[in-house]
C-alpha positions as CSV (number, residue, x, y, z in Angstrom):
1,M,-22.2,-29.5,11.9
2,A,-23.4,-28.9,8.3
3,G,-20.8,-31.4,7.1
4,A,-17.9,-29.6,8.7
5,K,-15.4,-31.5,10.9
6,L,-15.1,-29.8,14.3
7,T,-12.3,-30.5,16.7
8,A,-11.5,-29.2,20.2
9,K,-8.4,-29.4,22.3
10,G,-8.4,-29.3,26.1
11,T,-8.2,-31.2,29.3
12,A,-11.1,-33.7,29.8
13,F,-14.1,-32.1,31.6
14,I,-17.4,-33.6,32.6
15,Q,-20.4,-32.8,34.8
16,Q,-22.0,-35.2,37.2
17,D,-25.1,-37.2,36.4
18,G,-27.8,-36.3,38.9
19,R,-29.1,-39.9,39.2
20,I,-26.1,-42.2,39.3
21,A,-23.0,-40.0,40.0
22,A,-21.9,-37.2,42.3
23,C,-19.1,-34.6,42.1
24,A,-16.6,-37.1,43.4
25,S,-17.4,-39.4,40.5
26,A,-16.9,-36.6,38.0
27,A,-13.6,-35.4,39.7
28,T,-12.3,-39.0,39.7
29,W,-13.2,-39.5,36.0
30,M,-11.5,-36.3,35.0
31,S,-8.4,-37.2,36.9
32,T,-8.0,-40.8,35.8
33,I,-8.8,-40.3,32.1
34,I,-5.7,-38.0,32.0
35,T,-3.5,-40.2,34.1
36,R,-4.4,-43.4,32.2
37,K,-3.6,-41.7,28.9
38,R,-0.2,-40.7,30.1
39,F,0.9,-43.7,32.1
40,G,-0.4,-46.7,30.1
41,F,-3.3,-49.0,29.9
42,E,-3.0,-51.4,32.9
43,M,-5.5,-49.2,34.7
44,L,-9.2,-49.7,33.8
45,P,-11.0,-47.1,31.7
46,C,-14.2,-46.4,33.6
47,S,-17.3,-44.3,33.1
48,M,-18.8,-42.3,36.0
49,F,-21.3,-45.0,36.5
50,D,-18.5,-47.6,36.8
51,I,-16.6,-45.3,39.3
52,T,-19.7,-44.9,41.4
53,K,-20.5,-48.6,41.4
54,M,-16.9,-49.5,42.4
55,A,-16.8,-46.9,45.1
56,T,-20.0,-48.2,46.6
57,K,-19.4,-51.9,46.0
58,Y,-19.4,-52.7,49.7
59,T,-21.5,-49.8,50.8
60,F,-25.2,-50.1,51.8
61,P,-27.4,-48.6,50.5
62,P,-25.9,-47.9,47.0
63,V,-25.3,-44.2,46.3
64,W,-28.1,-44.2,43.7
65,G,-30.7,-45.8,46.0
66,G,-33.0,-42.9,46.8
67,R,-31.5,-39.5,47.3
68,R,-27.9,-39.0,46.0
69,R,-25.5,-38.4,48.9
70,G,-22.1,-38.3,47.2
71,L,-19.0,-40.3,47.9
72,T,-16.7,-40.3,51.0
73,V,-12.9,-40.0,50.8
74,E,-12.7,-43.7,51.6
75,Q,-15.0,-44.6,48.7
76,I,-13.0,-42.5,46.2
77,I,-9.8,-44.3,47.3
78,W,-11.6,-47.7,47.1
79,A,-12.8,-46.9,43.5
80,L,-9.2,-45.9,42.5
81,H,-7.9,-49.2,43.9
82,E,-10.6,-51.1,42.0
83,M,-9.5,-49.3,38.8
84,G,-5.9,-50.3,39.3
85,Y,-4.3,-47.2,40.7
86,E,-2.2,-46.6,43.8
87,P,-4.1,-43.8,45.4
88,L,-2.1,-41.7,47.9
89,S,-4.1,-39.4,50.3
90,Y,-3.2,-36.4,52.2
91,D,-5.0,-34.7,55.2
92,V,-3.4,-31.3,54.7
93,K,-3.1,-28.5,57.2
94,D,0.0,-26.5,55.9
95,P,-0.8,-24.4,52.8
96,E,2.8,-24.7,51.5
97,I,3.0,-28.4,51.8
98,A,-0.5,-28.7,50.2
99,Y,0.5,-26.7,47.2
100,E,3.9,-28.5,46.8
101,V,2.1,-31.8,46.7
102,I,-0.5,-30.5,44.1
103,Y,2.2,-28.8,42.1
104,N,4.4,-31.9,41.9
105,C,1.5,-34.0,40.8
106,I,0.5,-31.5,38.1
107,E,4.0,-31.4,36.8
108,S,3.9,-35.2,36.7
109,G,0.7,-35.2,34.5
110,I,-1.3,-36.7,37.4
111,P,-4.3,-34.4,38.2
112,P,-4.9,-34.7,42.0
113,I,-8.5,-34.9,43.3
114,L,-9.2,-32.1,45.9
115,I,-11.8,-32.6,48.6
116,I,-12.9,-29.1,49.6
117,R,-15.4,-27.5,52.0
118,L,-17.8,-25.0,50.7
119,L,-20.6,-23.1,52.4
120,K,-23.0,-25.5,50.9
121,G,-21.1,-28.6,52.0
122,F,-18.3,-30.9,50.9
123,H,-17.3,-31.0,47.2
124,A,-14.7,-32.6,45.0
125,V,-12.8,-30.9,42.1
126,T,-9.8,-31.8,40.0
127,A,-6.5,-29.8,39.7
128,V,-5.4,-30.0,36.0
129,G,-2.8,-27.3,35.7
130,H,-1.3,-24.1,37.0
131,T,-0.5,-20.5,35.9
132,Y,3.0,-19.3,35.3
133,D,4.1,-15.8,36.3
134,V,7.1,-14.6,34.4
135,T,7.8,-11.8,36.9
136,P,11.4,-12.2,38.3
137,K,11.5,-13.5,41.9
138,S,13.9,-12.5,44.7
139,K,16.1,-14.8,46.8
140,E,13.8,-14.1,49.8
141,E,10.7,-15.1,47.8
142,I,12.4,-18.4,46.8
143,I,13.4,-19.3,50.3
144,K,9.9,-18.4,51.6
145,G,8.4,-20.6,48.9
146,G,10.5,-23.6,50.1
147,N,13.1,-23.3,47.3
148,S,10.5,-24.7,44.8
149,T,9.7,-23.7,41.3
150,K,6.1,-23.5,42.4
151,T,7.1,-19.9,43.4
152,W,6.5,-18.9,39.8
153,C,3.1,-20.6,39.7
154,P,0.6,-18.6,41.9
155,Y,-2.6,-20.2,40.8
156,I,-3.7,-23.8,40.2
157,L,-6.3,-24.5,37.5
158,I,-9.2,-26.7,38.5
159,H,-12.1,-28.4,36.9
160,D,-15.3,-28.0,38.9
161,D,-18.2,-29.9,37.5
162,Q,-20.6,-27.5,39.1
163,V,-19.3,-24.2,37.8
164,G,-16.9,-25.0,34.9
165,P,-13.4,-25.8,33.8
166,Y,-10.1,-24.0,34.3
167,L,-11.0,-21.9,37.3
168,K,-8.0,-20.2,38.9
169,L,-7.6,-20.8,42.6
170,K,-4.8,-19.8,45.0
171,I,-4.0,-21.8,48.2
172,G,-4.0,-19.4,51.1
173,P,-3.4,-19.5,54.8
174,Q,-5.6,-21.1,57.4
175,S,-8.2,-18.9,59.1
176,A,-11.1,-19.2,61.5
177,E,-13.5,-19.0,58.6
178,T,-11.9,-22.1,57.0
179,E,-11.8,-24.0,60.3
180,R,-8.0,-24.1,60.4
181,S,-7.7,-25.7,56.9
182,P,-5.8,-24.0,54.0
183,S,-8.1,-21.5,52.2
184,L,-8.9,-21.6,48.5
185,I,-9.0,-18.1,47.0
186,L,-10.6,-17.5,43.6
187,D,-9.0,-15.2,41.1
188,E,-11.8,-12.6,40.9
189,D,-10.0,-10.8,38.0
190,D,-10.2,-13.9,35.8
191,V,-11.9,-12.7,32.6
192,F,-13.1,-16.2,31.9
193,L,-15.6,-16.0,34.8
194,G,-17.9,-14.1,32.5
195,D,-21.4,-13.3,33.5
196,K,-21.3,-16.0,36.2
197,K,-18.6,-14.2,38.2
198,E,-20.8,-13.2,41.2
199,E,-22.3,-16.7,41.4
200,I,-18.8,-18.4,41.3
201,K,-17.5,-15.9,43.9
202,E,-20.3,-16.8,46.2
203,W,-19.7,-20.5,45.5
204,Y,-16.1,-20.3,46.7
205,R,-16.6,-17.8,49.5
206,N,-14.6,-19.1,52.6
207,A,-13.7,-22.3,50.7
208,S,-11.1,-24.5,52.2
209,L,-9.0,-27.6,51.2
210,L,-9.4,-30.7,53.3
211,Y,-7.8,-33.7,51.4
212,I,-5.7,-34.4,48.4
213,I,-6.0,-37.7,46.6
214,T,-3.4,-38.6,43.9
215,P,-4.1,-41.6,41.6
216,F,-0.5,-43.0,40.9
217,P,0.2,-46.0,38.7
218,P,0.1,-49.3,40.8
219,R,2.8,-50.3,43.2
220,Y,4.6,-47.0,43.2
221,E,4.3,-45.7,46.7
222,L,7.2,-43.2,47.2
223,R,5.3,-40.0,47.9
224,A,6.1,-36.7,46.1
225,E,7.2,-35.0,49.3
226,D,9.5,-37.9,50.2
227,A,11.0,-38.1,46.7
228,A,11.6,-34.4,46.7
229,K,13.3,-34.5,50.2
230,K,15.4,-37.5,49.2
231,G,16.5,-36.0,45.9
232,K,17.4,-32.6,47.4
233,A,19.5,-34.2,50.1
234,I,21.4,-36.3,47.6
235,L,22.1,-33.3,45.3
236,I,23.3,-31.2,48.2
237,I,25.6,-34.0,49.5
238,A,27.1,-34.6,46.0
239,Y,27.7,-30.9,45.4
240,E,29.5,-30.6,48.7
241,L,31.6,-33.7,48.0
242,Y,32.7,-32.4,44.6
243,K,32.8,-28.7,45.5
244,P,36.5,-28.0,44.6
245,L,36.2,-29.8,41.3
246,I,32.9,-28.2,40.3
247,E,34.3,-24.7,41.2
248,S,37.3,-25.4,39.0
249,F,34.8,-25.5,36.1
250,Q,33.6,-22.0,37.2
251,E,30.4,-23.6,38.5
252,K,29.0,-23.8,42.1
253,M,25.9,-24.8,44.0
254,P,23.1,-22.3,43.2
255,D,22.3,-19.9,45.9
256,P,19.4,-20.2,46.5
257,P,19.0,-23.7,45.1
258,I,15.7,-24.1,43.3
259,F,14.2,-27.6,43.0
260,R,11.5,-29.2,40.8
261,C,10.2,-32.7,41.4
262,Y,8.0,-34.8,39.0
263,F,7.1,-38.4,38.3
264,T,7.4,-39.8,34.8
265,S,7.9,-43.0,32.8
266,S,11.5,-43.8,32.1
267,N,10.8,-44.2,28.4
268,D,9.5,-40.6,28.2
269,F,12.4,-39.4,30.3
270,K,15.0,-41.1,28.0
271,R,13.2,-40.2,24.8
272,R,13.6,-36.5,25.4
273,F,17.4,-36.6,25.6
274,Q,17.9,-35.5,22.0
275,P,20.5,-32.8,21.7
276,E,19.0,-31.5,18.4
277,K,15.7,-30.8,20.2
278,V,16.8,-29.8,23.7
279,P,18.8,-26.5,23.9
280,G,22.0,-26.8,25.9
281,L,22.1,-30.6,26.0
282,S,25.4,-32.1,25.0
283,Y,25.6,-35.3,22.9
284,E,27.9,-36.9,25.5
285,L,25.4,-36.3,28.4
286,A,22.5,-37.5,26.3
287,H,24.5,-40.7,25.6
288,W,24.9,-41.5,29.3
289,Y,21.3,-40.8,30.1
290,R,19.9,-42.8,27.2
291,G,22.3,-45.7,28.0
292,S,21.3,-46.0,31.6
293,L,18.9,-48.6,33.0
294,Y,15.8,-47.4,34.7
295,P,12.6,-49.0,36.2
296,R,9.4,-48.4,34.4
297,Y,8.7,-45.1,36.3
298,I,11.0,-42.7,38.0
299,W,11.0,-39.6,40.2
300,V,13.1,-36.7,38.8
301,I,14.4,-33.9,41.0
302,E,15.9,-31.0,39.0
303,L,18.1,-28.2,40.3
304,C,18.5,-24.7,38.8
305,S,19.8,-21.3,39.7
306,L,17.8,-18.1,40.1
307,K,19.4,-16.7,37.0
308,D,18.3,-19.6,34.9
309,R,14.8,-19.5,36.3
310,N,14.1,-15.8,36.2
311,V,13.5,-15.7,32.5
312,K,10.4,-14.5,30.7
313,D,10.4,-17.0,27.9
314,L,9.8,-20.6,29.1
315,K,12.0,-21.9,26.3
316,N,15.0,-20.2,28.0
317,L,14.6,-22.1,31.2
318,R,17.7,-24.2,32.1
319,I,18.7,-26.7,34.8
320,C,22.2,-27.4,36.0
321,A,21.8,-30.8,37.8
322,D,19.3,-33.5,38.5
323,V,18.8,-36.9,40.1
324,T,16.5,-39.8,39.3
325,I,15.0,-42.0,42.0
326,D,13.2,-45.4,42.0
327,P,9.6,-44.8,43.1
328,T,9.5,-48.2,44.9
329,S,12.5,-47.3,47.1
330,S,12.4,-46.4,50.8
331,P,12.0,-42.7,51.8
332,Y,14.7,-43.4,54.4
333,S,17.5,-44.6,52.2
334,Q,19.9,-42.4,50.2
335,D,19.8,-44.2,46.9
336,F,19.5,-43.0,43.4
337,I,19.6,-44.3,39.8
338,T,21.4,-41.6,37.9
339,L,22.9,-38.3,39.1
340,H,24.1,-35.4,37.0
341,L,26.2,-32.5,38.3
342,P,28.1,-29.9,36.2
343,H,30.5,-32.0,34.1
344,L,29.9,-35.1,36.2
345,F,27.6,-38.1,35.8
346,F,27.0,-41.0,38.3
347,R,25.2,-44.3,38.3
348,M,24.2,-46.2,41.4
349,L,23.9,-49.9,41.0
350,P,21.0,-51.8,42.7
351,K,23.5,-53.7,44.9
352,E,25.0,-50.4,46.2
353,T,23.8,-49.4,49.7
354,N,26.2,-46.6,50.5
355,L,25.7,-43.2,48.9
356,I,29.3,-42.0,49.3
357,N,30.7,-45.2,47.8
358,A,28.3,-44.7,44.8
359,L,29.7,-41.2,44.4
360,K,33.3,-42.2,44.2
361,T,33.5,-43.0,40.5
362,P,32.0,-40.2,38.4
363,T,32.1,-40.1,34.6
364,F,33.5,-36.8,33.3
365,I,31.4,-34.9,30.8
366,K,33.6,-32.5,28.9
367,D,31.1,-30.5,26.9
368,D,28.5,-29.8,29.6
369,Q,26.3,-26.8,30.3
370,P,22.8,-26.1,31.7
371,Y,20.1,-27.5,29.5
372,Q,16.4,-27.0,29.0
373,P,14.1,-28.9,31.4
374,L,11.0,-30.8,30.5
375,I,8.3,-28.2,29.8
376,R,4.7,-29.5,29.8
377,L,2.8,-27.4,27.3
378,E,0.7,-30.2,25.8
379,M,-3.0,-30.1,26.5
380,G,-4.3,-33.1,28.4
381,Q,-1.3,-33.1,30.7
382,A,-0.7,-30.0,32.6
383,P,-1.9,-26.8,30.8
384,L,-0.2,-23.5,31.6
385,I,-1.6,-20.0,31.6
386,V,1.4,-17.6,31.3
387,S,1.0,-14.1,32.7
388,S,3.3,-11.1,32.7
């Protein structure tokens, strides 16, 4: 404008084209443009027209033939397949499980597509981030929240092509008004609603969540909830096995244990192990992490204590243990790639089939202490709105 160079930073947002694309096409575009940027270029870059065409490839009549009718869940999944993704879908009924799946995907930089029910009919939106509440949490709150770090994240941030970006919604309980599906509750105190507040409130009145669709990179089918369950079990078993040794270091299993699960590329995972940039990280531990062999992508399950999580500055967050898991592995096997406990580091070889045998030969880490977890503050991944 007037010769000035203008730039804007934010998470990709778009509105539907009334002739060739519906809300589902817009939600899919917003989700995949972010996922593709983060996880490589084997997935196809597609416009909303391309997405709609792929979704309706084997549908008669085409969605743009006559009156626009939108896309079904099956059509969205088919379009994602055609684009090269591994779409995982959830028919959710439990609010806690629904939010855990959404939270894990957001932490992974994979914006899930949410199929919701409004008073005016079905609609598709994209979850792109979450808020972060620095208010300290009690042990009871943690246990009620499923021992998950999502306890500190009360609202998800969504892009709705009909009413705007970065809307704050909370996943609430089922009710008769939502036909026994988890409710979606708008933050009515959000100052960004502006003069459209009443209109947006009416839009989301009695809104409910029906399906979650997550566009993962191809061939990686271990679901977030299965990866989290598997990682938690392995960490608990390992802590119990080495309890006397860990306690000799004046350490113990956190009570309550607080877990965080996310999907990432192994290159990004190893790249961040730089002691000069990660507070608390020892050079020796960084050496073992960076020297380990990983598949292209991994699931990471982190463990921290209430003391290390109840901090007001995100830079002061710390984790005491973590485990990495192959996303192509079975949800029923207890296998891992690397495992870190206080002062102990383990590797499990691909030929290993027994967890206890794999835990028999730890590497001792002398200079070890809780270190800073991965914090996603970059726009275009999973934006945070921090509240006091």
